[in-house]
C-alpha positions in Angstrom: -41.4 -10.9 15.3 -39.1 -14.0 15.3 -38.4 -13.3 11.6 -37.4 -9.5 12.2 -35.2 -10.6 15.3 -33.0 -13.2 13.5 -32.4 -10.1 10.7 -31.6 -8.0 13.3 -29.2 -10.4 14.9 -27.6 -10.8 11.1 -26.8 -7.3 10.2 -25.2 -6.7 13.7 -23.1 -10.0 13.5 -22.5 -8.6 9.7 -21.7 -5.2 10.8 -19.1 -6.2 13.8 -17.4 -8.6 11.7 -17.2 -6.0 8.7 -15.6 -3.6 11.5 -13.3 -6.5 12.9 -11.6 -6.8 9.0 -11.1 -3.3 8.5 -9.1 -3.4 12.2 -7.3 -5.9 11.4 -6.0 -4.9 7.9 -2.1 -3.1 7.7 -2.1 0.5 7.5 -0.4 1.9 4.6 2.4 2.7 7.0 3.1 -0.5 8.2 2.8 -1.9 4.7 5.5 0.4 3.8 7.9 -0.5 6.7 7.2 -4.4 6.5 8.8 -3.8 2.6 11.0 -1.3 2.7 14.2 -2.7 3.3 13.5 -5.5 0.6 12.7 -2.5 -1.9 15.7 -0.7 -0.8 17.7 -3.8 -1.9 16.9 -3.9 -5.3 19.0 -1.9 -7.6 18.1 1.0 -8.7 15.6 1.7 -5.8 17.2 5.1 -3.8 13.6 5.7 -1.9 10.3 4.2 -0.4 7.9 6.7 0.6 4.1 7.6 0.9 2.4 10.4 -1.1 -0.5 10.9 -3.5 -1.3 10.5 -7.1 -2.3 12.2 -9.7 -5.9 11.8 -8.4 -5.1 12.4 -4.7 -5.1 8.5 -4.0 -2.4 7.2 -1.6 0.1 5.4 -2.7 3.4 3.9 -1.9 5.8 5.8 -3.7 9.2 4.3 -4.8 11.8 6.5 -6.3 14.3 5.0 -8.8 17.6 6.0 -10.5 16.7 5.6 -14.2 13.6 4.5 -16.4 15.3 0.8 -16.9 14.6 0.9 -13.1 11.5 2.2 -13.7 10.4 -0.6 -15.7 11.6 -3.3 -13.2 9.4 -6.5 -13.3 10.6 -6.7 -9.7 8.6 -3.4 -8.7 5.1 -3.9 -7.2 2.0 -2.4 -9.0 0.9 -3.0 -5.4 1.7 -3.9 -1.5 -1.1 -6.0 0.3 -3.7 -3.8 -1.7 -2.2 -0.5 -1.5 -1.4 1.0 -4.9 2.3 1.7 -5.8 3.4 4.4 -7.6 7.2 4.6 -9.2 9.0 7.6 -9.3 12.3 8.0 -11.6 14.3 11.0 -8.9 17.8 10.3 -10.8 20.9 9.1 -8.8 21.8 10.6 -5.4 24.7 12.5 -4.3 25.9 13.9 -1.1 26.9 17.3 -0.9 
């Protein structure tokens, strides 16, 4: 009986610890907001948003002016565990 009680206590502790870790993880909106100004300060970066990739996963989308910028080593592949997608959107002009 004591052994089962110990197993139950360990499982309960692990469950709550895991849930607490998940609650502490930043949302994709928070991560995007945290990195947005730095990303927008990079040459050729026009926009930072949230979208979906071809597989339907939620990603942070960085819009850039051209292919040269899209291949820049300054652009991350992921931010705090969230995947980043780089889209070439071309130059933006006011109308």
